C-alpha angles and dihedrals in degrees: 000000000000118000116223116242117254122248088254092051093048090048091051092050091047092050092048091051091045091052091051093046092047091051092046092048091054093047131071116280113292120255119241089257092051091049090051091051092045089056091051091049091051090053090047093051092051091052093047091052089058093061098036089105098039117135123241091258093052092050093047091049089054096053091044090054091046092056093043090054092064105023100062107119099247093043092047090052091052093048092048093053092042090053094051092045093051103039100030085214128123123348140284096254093053093047092047092051091051096049097037102035109018095052091050090050091048090053092048089050095060107022095094095042117113106236103153125076117330106019101168140011125203104189093176088062097033090238131137120189119215122191120218131177123264095211123230117018116205107207131190119208122198129223092238096061104020096136103064103015095077091049097048093046092047096052090046089053096046091044085066091045092253132131123231138211115198123209107196128200107264089240089064103033096119092049090051092048091052094049094044092050091052091052092046089054090051091052092052091050088056092051096254129122115273090220091074082091119038129170127203102239099198104031126196137165090255093053092046090052091048090051092051090052096047102040124088094234132009124221105193123192113165144070124345094257093055093046089051089050089052091055090047095048096091090241121106104264140192112205138180130230133232117273128228105151117199116201123197127202113196130193094263093059128111095246096199092052090047093049092049093051096042091051091047092049094045093052102036106126086347091291095300088143121092085221094065116125105266099171130022120200115201114200124217117309094006092080104086099034092047092051089053092048093049090049089052088057096053102281117144118202113221122200137157116355095006092052090049092050092050091049091050091051097044097053126045117184090343094307130106111261105245090203090070099043113118094357129139121265089247093054093046093049092048092051092044092049106244135104129244129196123255111279095031109155106163143004128247114202116188111222136180102187145032139219134060092322089058105046093174087070089069133073111296106177087209137093089274127114130186113226124213134184117216121186093214145352093275090060092044092055091046090051091049092051093045094049093047094045083063095046137348101023112169096019109093150298134189144206137203105209146118092208107105092195092057092046094051093044091055090051094045099043103043129077095233139125098212132034112186117203119207092338134117101260101215093049096042111041092076093047130273140190091268096056140043100238117122114266110246145116092226114085121187114213103193125226088316090067097033097256132121097236136035102206137083107280117239141149091297088071091054101060135074115232125216113204111212108200126195126186113269115250088232114027118228118254127218112258115246113265092242091059097037099044102017097111093054104031093083091058089067096053125227092251092066108096122198089257092056093046092051092045091051092049097045114105116250115259 
């Protein structure tokens, strides 16, 4: 049974609509696309108002039903095949794992979180935190992960008692429509409004821009241009950064384990993920044995003419060739004009530099990895920083090692938001059952990657927080100057009077 929105919720929705109408009235007439989006936003706001007073249990039942509607085995299989057929990106196994396993893991990750009402108390500060909905979330979904991204973003939105409108990539619009419709059906079965989740059926750049301008918060996962547009929309936005993961293998590593996980990560969903291993740095004596182990797992080393052919095929006019993104090694080799042996799964391209003159050092979105040899850990860290200064800074790097000093140095000395230790990068950056990172497909990259946050985006980024503050039982007292400033006071010198300090600091006239 539907719960009626509170007076406060109705008032909030009315004020939001009034603001939009006032802005629209003062602006030139809306385009047809903008009018279409405005109608969707109005429906979304009305639905959100109906759950603004839902209890924690009601909210958690909704998101559980939403995941169940798409993650049942037979349904997940249909979605996986549908996604591959429509997008021609990635493979069935990767899509199935994302829709069947990843969505379950994402639900498990948030189901016990308190997201309604009082979510935290800090008695030592006299502060109580209260979570409140943002409103309408405008979400962008990419063509490379269109199967699980809409689900994970939707449950994060609804967990915070928001509604969501999803703008898919045109290459995946039918997949998005199928997934959205399944979730809408689940919401209705639970007695909630279907319009808590709305998809744009015929997406375009114009409609996506209109959505970003009209929503209350934007959750942008996609290419750099679209993320930049989200930050420029005038609406508070959460964006992702470009990936270009660099993975180091040092001499303390279990080389077989490292080879297994690197091969898995490089080929998962045919490298559709921005977390796929793009460069592998082998330290010292690991170089020759690791190459052999990677070859035994389907890696094909390309040098000379074959490397040149692959480079010519992968980049057209300085841009990555979208026809090769998330394709099999066989397809890439056929298009590039060289042959590969039976069982080829990924390409290994030896490199000795980075930057525009070495395009393989950048993000490739294909089953291709650049391979580097570093004499020691100092050189490995320098390579990681150099490669990611070219592309992917702030996103992630990884290391296979049992040397705690090396592991900590990599984390301390790189400009990166995630450092994965002894884990397959593509399957782990966005959270997995074997680590404690938040489950998501939206990875903040901090100021290094041009985004506002550096953590894995989840429901906590889609709520407003009210801080209730009470007086402390015992007020704090200012620390004595000797204790507060003691370590720096001596640097000023006792002979410096206030007049001298002010005179020294005054700008010259």
